[in-house]
C-alpha positions, 0 to 999 in steps of 0.5 A: 816692167821688165829688167835687164842687164847688157854687157857693154863693150867701148867704154873707156871713161865717166863720159862714156858711162854717162852719155850711154845712160842719157841716151838710153833714158831718153828713148820711149819705154825705157824707165830707168837705165843706169850704166856701171863704168866699172862692170861695163854693164847697163842695167835697163828697167823697160816696157816690154809692150814696147821694147825687147833686148833687140831694140835695147841693144840697137840703141846701145849701138846708136849711142857708139858702143856695143852690147855683148849681150845679156849680163850672166856673170863677172868676168875676170881675166888677169893681164896677159903676158903680151900687154904687160910685155907691151906695156914694158917695151912702151914703157923703155920707148917713152924713156928713149924718146924723152931722152932723144927730144929733151936730154939735151935741155938738162945737159945730158949727154947728146947722141951725136947721131940724134943731135937736133943741132947737127942732125936735124933730119935724124933727129925728126925722123927718129922723133917722127917713127917713135911717135908712129908707134906710140898712135899704133899703141893708142889707137883705140883711143884716137878711134874712140875719141872720133867715134864719140865725137860723131856720136855727139858724146864726146868724152876724154878720148875726144880731149886726148885725141884732139890734143894728141892729132892737132900736135902731130900734124903741127909738129909735122908742118913743123918738120916741113919748114926745117926740111926746107931751111928753115932750122930754127923750127926744130925746137918747135916739134912737139911728137914727144909731147903726143906720144908722152900724152899717149903713154900716161893715158895707158897708164892710167888705164893700166892700174885702174884695169888692175884695180877693177880685176881685183874688185870682179875676183873678190866678187868671183869667188861668190861664184866658185862657192859651187863645185863645177860637176855633180852626180845624178841618178838616172834610173838607179845609175850614177852619172857625172853632169855639169852643172848646166846639165842639172835639171829640176826634180833631177835626183843629185847625190852627195857624199862625204867630202862634197860640196851640194851642187844646187839647193834642193830637198833631201829625200834619202839619207843624213849627213852634218852639212857645213853651210857657214858661207850662208848662216855663219853658223861655225857648227855643221848642221844635222840634215835629213830626209825632209830638210833643204840643203844650200849649193855650196855647201859642204857634206862633213860626214854623210851619204844623202840624196836631193831633189833638185828645186832651184838651179842656174840663176834661181839659186842662193848663191847666184841670188847673193851675187845678182843682188852684189852686181845690181848693187853696183849698179845703184848710185850713191849720191856722190855718185850722181853729182860726179856724173852730172859734172863729168857730162857737161865737163867735156864739152866745156873743156873743149869750149875753153880750148877754143877759145884759150886759142882765139884769145892767144892769137888775138893778143898776138902770140904766135900760132905754135903758142897758141896751139901749145896752149889749145893742146895744153888745156885738153889734155891736162882736163881729165875728167876721169879724176872724178867720174872715174874715182867715185864710181870705182871707190863705190864697186871697190867697197862693194867688193870688199864687202862681198869677199867679207861676207857682207851684202850691200843692197844700195850704194847708198848705204855705204855713204850713209855708213858714216852716220851710224853709231850703234849696230844690232845684231839679229842674231841668235847666240853669238856671232862667228866667224864660220869656223870653229876656234880653240877658245882656251887650253886647259892643260891638267896631263904632264904634256906640253900645250902643242903635243897635247894639241896634235893629240887631240887632232890626231884622234878628232871625231 
């Protein structure tokens, strides 16, 4: 059995990840598949005699998503300035749209040029133009909704897409009636509903994106422990290289003030290394010939040469990052319940919306009221509140733990932690902050305490 972690593109809500996970688990040769919406990856245990990476990626494509290849690192991208500006622009447009369409309903000053009663054509065209802008802004939502419906894995985007398109088409029909002479239909336009629904979905995803990026940033700090470059000796000559250029058996040089680039064994020299990020020991550890060194350790005071033993993914730091990522892919019991519920939620909502539409027509309501109710059921029922909040809370918690040096191997541990009433630390000596601190100052001199401390710092060695 082999395990692979793939980066997945195209997942926007819990129904997406749940649908992909179910589809992968149905395939012959897949022992277990777990899809992480927040980290945007899929962990697949499979039989290498039946499947390979290409075939698994084909399954991902068949489910309506895209594999970006093997998951190698946590990608952290700050919200671009362009994206922020776009969001601000559409926030302003949303306010303008609501003012034009509903301002007169709450007795706000009406713009004569856009008055629905005296200039209905201008009023309708302005709403139509603004709505088309929002349809462009939310095109990814509409596209994903249609794509997932075709692949029989309907998700929240499907609900929103059906609701938005229905509102838009019904408003176009009523707009035609107004232009044909029936001015009573001017109040039956729902362009603003389609637009504002898209805006709020975008708002929610923007906020969710900020939360996810903070978690990814916390985990990515583990990766940044190691330096980007190192110095190796080739035929007695020192050469600066990137970490990717270091191979097992290479002789790596570390001078005072530099970080250890890869895990290895000292063959020349002696130094004190700060390994507090791994051991928690605040006091630097003395290292000499034959001692092991860990990537990311800080060389305080010596010159050493060490033979590279563990590089890339084999290093201690990479192993820690791998454990954190795999932990985020495991599911706590509460997350499994949320996934199960959200998996049935979307089809149920679509069915309820259709039944509601038919029922309203059956009891004699006009088609406008029936369509409005149909759209309301689709849009209000958002499974992400359940299916996204639960895994997001778990991943944020694991990221917070990682940033504080606590590694969680399985998500269910977090859920079980509430039952803990006694903690036993298997630690020689005392628990530390990883940094030396002054516990107490006893001043026998005539100097003030601050002056004494400054003098001590000046002469520390």
